[in-house]
C-alpha positions in Angstrom: -6.0 -15.0 -23.6 -8.9 -17.8 -23.3 -12.1 -15.4 -23.2 -13.5 -17.6 -20.1 -10.7 -16.3 -18.0 -11.5 -12.8 -18.5 -16.0 -13.2 -18.7 -15.6 -15.5 -15.7 -13.4 -12.9 -13.5 -15.3 -10.7 -11.0 -14.2 -8.9 -8.1 -16.3 -9.3 -5.5 -19.9 -8.4 -5.1 -19.7 -6.1 -2.5 -17.1 -4.0 -4.6 -17.6 -1.2 -7.3 -20.6 -1.4 -9.8 -18.4 -2.4 -12.7 -18.0 -5.7 -11.6 -15.5 -7.0 -14.6 -11.6 -6.8 -12.4 -9.8 -7.9 -15.1 -8.3 -4.7 -17.4 -6.6 -3.9 -20.6 -3.8 -3.7 -18.7 -3.6 -7.4 -17.1 -4.2 -8.2 -20.4 -1.6 -6.7 -22.1 1.3 -7.8 -19.3 -0.3 -11.9 -19.7 -0.7 -11.6 -23.1 3.0 -10.3 -23.8 4.8 -12.5 -20.8 5.2 -16.0 -22.6 7.1 -13.4 -25.5 9.4 -12.2 -22.8 10.0 -15.2 -20.9 7.7 -18.5 -22.0 10.5 -20.5 -20.0 10.2 -19.4 -17.2 6.3 -19.8 -17.3 7.1 -23.6 -17.5 9.1 -23.7 -14.7 7.8 -24.3 -11.3 9.1 -20.9 -9.0 10.5 -18.9 -11.3 7.8 -16.3 -11.6 6.9 -13.5 -9.3 3.9 -11.5 -9.6 3.9 -8.0 -7.8 0.7 -6.0 -7.0 -1.9 -7.5 -8.5 -4.4 -5.8 -7.9 -7.3 -8.7 -7.6 -5.7 -11.2 -8.0 -5.9 -11.2 -12.3 -2.3 -11.6 -12.8 -1.6 -14.7 -11.0 -4.2 -16.5 -11.6 -3.8 -15.6 -15.3 0.4 -16.6 -14.5 -1.7 -20.0 -13.2 -4.7 -20.9 -15.8 -3.4 -19.6 -18.6 0.0 -20.2 -18.7 1.0 -22.8 -17.0 2.8 -21.3 -13.9 2.8 -23.1 -10.9 4.4 -22.4 -7.2 4.2 -18.4 -8.6 5.4 -16.0 -5.1 3.2 -13.2 -4.6 4.1 -9.7 -3.3 0.8 -7.7 -2.7 1.4 -4.5 -0.5 -2.7 -3.6 -0.2 -4.4 -5.8 2.6 -7.9 -5.6 0.1 -5.5 -7.3 -3.1 -4.3 -10.6 -0.5 -7.8 -10.6 -0.1 -8.7 -10.5 -3.7 -6.4 -12.9 -4.4 -8.0 -15.2 -2.5 -11.5 -14.9 -3.0 -10.6 -15.5 -6.5 -8.6 -18.3 -6.0 -11.2 -19.9 -4.4 -14.0 -19.3 -7.4 -11.3 -21.0 -10.0 -10.6 -23.7 -7.5 -7.0 -22.9 -8.1 -3.7 -22.5 -5.9 -0.3 -22.7 -6.8 0.7 -19.8 -5.3 2.2 -18.0 -2.0 3.2 -15.3 -0.6 6.6 -14.9 0.5 8.0 -13.0 3.7 10.7 -10.9 2.4 11.6 -9.3 -1.1 14.7 -11.6 -0.5 12.6 -14.9 -0.4 9.8 -13.4 -3.4 13.0 -12.8 -5.9 15.4 -14.8 -5.0 16.4 -16.7 -8.4 13.1 -15.4 -10.1 13.9 -15.7 -13.9 10.1 -13.3 -15.0 8.4 -10.8 -12.5 4.9 -9.3 -13.5 4.5 -5.5 -12.4 1.5 -3.5 -12.2 2.7 0.0 -11.9 1.4 2.7 -8.8 2.2 6.6 -9.3 5.2 5.8 -6.6 8.6 5.7 -8.0 9.8 5.1 -4.4 7.9 1.8 -5.1 9.6 0.8 -8.4 12.8 1.7 -7.0 12.2 -0.4 -4.1 10.8 -3.7 -5.7 13.4 -3.3 -9.0 16.5 -2.9 -7.1 15.5 -6.1 -4.7 14.6 -7.5 -8.1 18.2 -7.0 -9.9 19.9 -8.0 -6.5 18.3 -11.2 -6.0 16.7 -12.2 -9.1 18.4 -14.8 -11.5 20.8 -13.5 -14.4 18.6 -13.6 -17.3 15.2 -12.4 -15.2 13.0 -10.2 -16.8 10.9 -7.1 -14.9 7.6 -6.5 -17.5 5.5 -3.9 -15.8 2.9 -2.5 -16.4 0.3 0.4 -16.3 -2.6 3.0 -17.6 -0.2 5.1 -20.6 -1.8 8.8 -19.2 -0.2 8.0 -15.1 3.0 6.9 -17.1 6.2 8.7 -17.4 9.9 8.9 -18.9 11.0 8.8 -15.0 10.1 5.5 -14.4 12.8 4.5 -17.3 15.2 6.1 -15.6 14.6 4.4 -12.4 14.2 0.5 -14.2 17.9 1.7 -15.6 19.4 2.8 -12.1 19.2 -1.2 -11.8 19.0 -3.3 -15.3 21.1 -2.9 -18.4 18.3 -2.8 -20.5 15.2 -1.3 -20.1 12.3 -0.9 -23.4 8.6 0.9 -23.7 6.3 -1.5 -26.0 4.1 0.4 -28.1 0.5 1.2 -26.5 -2.1 -1.2 -26.5 -5.5 0.5 -25.9 -5.0 2.7 -22.9 -2.0 0.9 -22.3 1.7 0.6 -22.2 4.6 -1.9 -20.9 8.1 -1.3 -19.2 10.6 -4.4 -20.1 13.7 -4.5 -18.0 16.5 -6.7 -18.6 20.4 -7.4 -17.8 19.5 -6.9 -14.1 23.2 -5.5 -12.4 22.9 -6.5 -9.4 26.2 -4.8 -8.5 24.9 -1.7 -8.7 21.9 -2.9 -6.8 23.9 -3.7 -3.8 25.6 -0.8 -3.9 22.8 1.2 -3.7 21.4 -1.0 -0.9 24.2 0.1 0.8 24.3 4.2 0.0 20.7 4.5 0.0 18.9 1.7 2.1 15.0 0.7 1.6 14.1 1.7 4.2 14.4 5.2 4.7 15.4 7.3 7.4 15.1 10.8 8.2 15.7 13.1 11.1 12.6 15.4 11.2 14.4 18.3 13.5 10.8 20.1 14.1 9.3 17.1 15.4 12.7 15.8 17.5 12.5 12.4 15.8 13.5 9.4 13.3 11.0 9.0 10.2 11.2 5.5 8.6 9.7 5.1 5.3 9.1 1.6 2.8 8.5 2.9 -0.4 5.2 3.9 -1.6 4.1 5.0 1.5 2.5 8.1 2.2 4.3 11.2 2.9 7.4 8.9 2.2 10.0 9.7 5.7 8.8 13.2 5.7 5.9 14.5 7.9 2.8 15.4 6.0 1.4 19.2 6.0 -2.2 17.5 7.2 -0.1 15.6 10.0 1.6 18.9 10.7 -2.0 20.3 11.5 -3.6 17.1 13.0 0.1 17.3 15.8 -0.7 20.9 16.8 -3.8 19.9 18.0 -3.3 16.4 18.9 -2.3 17.0 23.1 -6.1 18.7 23.5 -8.0 14.9 21.8 -9.2 12.8 24.9 -7.2 13.4 27.6 -8.1 10.6 29.5 -7.8 7.9 26.9 -6.4 4.8 27.5 -5.7 3.1 24.2 -5.9 5.2 21.0 -6.0 4.1 17.2 -3.9 5.8 14.4 -5.9 4.6 11.6 -4.2 4.8 8.1 -1.2 4.9 9.8 1.1 5.6 7.0 5.0 6.0 8.3 4.0 6.1 11.8 4.6 9.2 12.8 0.9 10.4 14.8 0.7 7.4 16.3 4.8 7.6 17.4 4.1 11.2 18.4 1.0 10.5 20.4 3.4 7.1 22.4 6.1 9.8 23.2 3.7 12.4 24.5 1.2 10.4 26.7 3.7 7.6 28.2 0.7 6.4 29.7 -0.8 5.7 26.9 -1.3 2.4 24.1 -1.5 2.9 20.9 -2.9 0.6 17.9 -1.6 1.8 14.6 -3.1 -0.1 11.6 -3.1 0.3 7.6 -4.1 -1.5 4.6 -0.6 -1.1 3.4 1.9 -3.9 4.2 4.7 -1.2 3.3 3.0 1.2 5.6 2.8 -1.1 8.5 6.3 -1.7 8.7 7.7 1.9 8.0 5.4 2.4 11.2 7.4 -0.3 13.1 10.3 0.8 12.2 9.6 4.6 13.2 8.0 3.2 16.9 11.5 1.4 16.9 13.7 4.6 15.9 11.9 6.3 18.7 11.9 4.1 21.8 7.8 3.2 22.2 8.1 0.0 20.1 6.2 -1.3 23.2 3.5 1.4 23.6 2.5 0.5 19.3 1.0 -2.4 18.6 0.7 -2.3 14.7 -1.9 -4.1 12.4 -2.7 -4.5 8.9 -6.4 -4.2 7.9 -8.5 -2.2 6.2 -9.5 0.6 7.0 -10.0 -0.8 11.0 -12.1 -3.4 9.9 -10.0 -6.4 12.1 -9.8 -4.1 15.6 -12.2 -4.6 18.2 -15.5 -3.3 19.2 -15.3 -0.2 21.6 -11.7 -0.9 21.7 -10.3 2.6 22.2 -11.1 5.9 23.5 -9.8 7.7 21.1 -9.1 7.5 17.2 -7.0 9.7 14.6 -6.7 9.8 11.5 -5.4 11.8 7.8 -7.3 9.8 5.6 -6.4 8.8 1.8 -8.7 10.9 -0.9 -7.8 9.4 -3.8 -6.6 5.4 -4.3 -3.1 5.2 -6.4 -4.2 7.3 -9.3 -8.1 7.6 -8.9 -9.5 10.4 -6.8 -12.2 8.3 -4.2 -13.7 9.2 -0.5 -14.1 5.5 0.0 -11.7 4.9 2.3 -12.2 7.6 4.4 -15.8 6.7 4.8 -15.0 3.6 5.5 -12.3 4.5 7.8 -14.9 6.8 9.5 -17.5 3.5 9.9 -15.0 1.6 11.2 -13.6 4.2 14.2 -17.3 4.4 15.1 -17.2 0.9 16.1 -13.6 0.9 17.1 -14.2 3.7 19.6 -16.3 3.1 23.1 -19.2 5.8 24.2 -17.8 8.9 24.8 -15.0 8.6 22.9 -14.0 10.5 19.8 -12.7 10.8 16.4 -10.0 13.4 15.7 -9.7 13.5 11.9 -7.3 15.9 9.6 -8.9 16.8 5.6 -8.5 19.1 3.5 -11.1 21.6 3.6 -12.7 21.3 0.1 -13.8 17.9 1.0 -16.6 18.6 3.4 -16.3 15.8 5.1 -18.5 16.6 8.1 -21.8 15.8 6.9 -20.0 12.4 6.3 -18.6 12.4 9.9 -21.7 13.3 11.7 -23.8 9.9 9.7 -21.1 7.6 11.1 -19.7 8.5 13.9 -22.3 11.3 15.9 -21.7 15.2 16.5 -18.9 16.7 15.3 -17.3 19.9 15.6 -14.5 21.7 14.2 -11.5 22.0 16.3 -9.3 24.1 13.8 -8.6 25.4 9.8 -6.7 26.3 8.2 -6.4 27.6 4.7 -5.8 24.2 3.3 -7.0 21.8 5.8 -9.8 21.6 8.6 -9.4 19.5 11.9 -12.6 17.8 13.7 -13.7 15.7 16.4 -16.5 13.6 16.4 -18.0 12.0 19.3 -19.4 8.0 19.8 -22.6 8.7 21.2 
């Protein structure tokens, strides 16, 4: 890889202190891509990139290898924004964001994918590639070795006739899947379709979830604790926000319990947005649950709600981090009207209360279990 590409690639200045966006896994994928399917890189529209964190893989394929009309599938809105910003820095386009997996993978011959910790995400993507891609398609997956495991190979073997693992390079390793098994992928799509749909007797409702969504098609323990006291949360509220909506359980339960309430559900993940819409529709409240994609609620109107509910993440993929939670707290303060409240559930060991006090306002404990704490923070 030319050093000027690696040296000039940067995150946004307001990102984490380490401003180098490209890492060893990105380099490894880009270095190996011409060897696994160089012909696809030379043909317009035959390369797809999945879950590119900062646009490195997309712009690398274009800048270093001459790919054009690259199809990009990014679950995180942060990744979408980073790609757009870095494309502007490089003065490069040559990519687009298809609306569906079929549009993303139809007849592609090379797919570059950054592995996440979710095997369900890998299953949904790998199945779609095997179902729609060209017969000679190669799926080139890369990840950090310590976060990879043999179950990822097993997922790929469901849909590809040949799966091989590279030797490690630095801290990274690649998985190379070839010979897509279209019949097996199509059959799986009939017998175990994505998104998953599960009826939860405890709630008397159906949860729908795409691969990689937090908690999948199940009820998370923290969400269970929050829903146990949610009826007490600002009973006069006319508009409520489910901040970080995931599979849509909180938004849907609120809408079912409070027929006069309008609910806005938002998440940084496209899979979560699609899951929440599907969950609301499956339970007959889609007309009162508006779902939108934003980063920690940053695109919601100021003073637009009297109640915000949140079960914030405490990790970003495989990295433990409270950054996303604290961004949610700050944005919740903006979204709330004066006198409105943020009801938040969190793992008790995280001790979020001081951060909630600083970001939102006076905070009281509503309930505490062995693992979880629910607090209510009032906007001054």
